[in-house]
C-alpha positions in Angstrom: 103.4 190.9 146.7 106.8 189.6 145.7 108.2 190.0 149.2 105.5 187.9 150.8 106.1 185.1 148.2 109.8 185.3 149.2 108.9 184.8 152.8 106.7 181.8 152.0 109.5 180.3 149.9 112.0 180.7 152.7 109.7 179.2 155.3 108.9 176.2 152.9 112.6 175.7 152.3 113.3 175.8 156.0 110.5 173.3 156.7 112.0 171.0 154.0 115.5 171.3 155.4 114.3 170.4 158.9 112.4 167.4 157.5 115.6 166.2 155.7 117.5 166.6 158.9 114.9 164.7 160.9 114.9 161.9 158.3 118.7 161.6 158.4 118.8 161.7 162.2 116.2 159.0 162.5 117.8 156.6 160.1 121.2 157.3 161.6 120.1 156.6 165.1 118.4 153.4 164.0 121.6 152.2 162.3 123.8 153.2 165.3 121.6 152.1 168.2 119.6 149.1 167.0 120.3 145.8 168.5 119.0 143.8 165.6 119.8 145.3 162.3 117.8 143.7 159.5 117.1 144.9 155.9 113.3 144.5 156.6 113.5 146.8 159.6 115.6 149.2 157.7 113.0 149.3 154.9 110.3 149.8 157.5 112.2 152.7 159.1 112.7 154.3 155.7 108.9 153.9 154.9 108.0 155.5 158.2 110.4 158.4 157.8 109.3 158.9 154.2 105.7 159.5 155.4 106.9 162.5 157.4 109.2 163.7 154.6 106.5 163.5 152.0 104.3 165.8 153.9 106.7 168.6 153.2 107.0 170.1 149.7 110.4 169.6 148.2 112.3 172.9 147.8 115.3 174.1 145.8 118.4 174.1 148.0 121.3 176.4 147.2 123.8 175.9 150.0 126.4 173.2 149.4 126.0 171.3 152.7 122.2 171.3 152.3 122.5 169.8 148.8 124.8 167.2 150.3 122.2 166.4 153.0 119.6 166.1 150.3 121.8 163.7 148.3 122.5 161.6 151.4 118.8 161.3 152.2 118.1 160.2 148.6 120.9 157.7 148.9 119.3 156.3 152.1 116.0 155.9 150.3 117.7 154.3 147.3 119.3 151.6 149.6 115.7 150.5 150.3 115.4 149.2 146.8 118.9 147.6 146.7 119.9 144.0 147.5 122.9 145.1 149.6 123.7 143.5 152.9 122.5 145.6 155.9 126.0 145.8 157.3 127.3 147.2 154.0 124.4 149.7 153.9 125.2 150.7 157.4 128.9 151.2 156.7 128.2 153.3 153.5 125.7 155.5 155.3 127.8 156.1 158.3 130.7 156.9 156.1 128.6 159.4 154.1 127.3 161.0 157.2 130.8 161.4 158.6 132.0 163.0 155.3 129.0 165.4 155.5 129.9 166.4 159.1 133.6 166.8 158.2 132.6 169.2 155.3 130.4 171.2 157.6 133.1 171.5 160.2 135.8 172.4 157.8 133.7 175.4 156.7 133.0 176.5 160.2 136.4 176.3 161.8 139.6 177.8 160.3 142.9 176.7 161.5 145.5 179.4 162.2 148.2 179.4 159.5 151.0 180.5 161.8 149.9 179.2 165.1 153.4 178.9 166.5 154.4 182.5 165.7 151.6 184.0 167.8 153.3 182.7 171.0 156.8 184.0 170.0 156.4 187.3 172.0 155.6 185.4 175.2 159.2 184.2 175.6 
């Protein structure tokens, strides 16, 4: 019984993570590619994206980069209620997304500590 509950929890968590990623990607592409950026259109984009996100049950996330993604999505939603200028919102969100990507990449790729010394025997 406990094993099947674990499977259900894992699939719900995965569904929630994918919904967060879809939300973030949609808002990001709107901010990056839209010809006419307005606060009203941003708010409408958030509302539409929230409809999809709210269909999925929120799950507890344990991995650092997923928690950062969740925080970023909540930040995007919070900007809907703010009086900030749309350009300021865009700059803040793009900066945050960039930081998130940098954190992900820094965990995935490890630079060689002694990269020059591995070529010494070639000479």
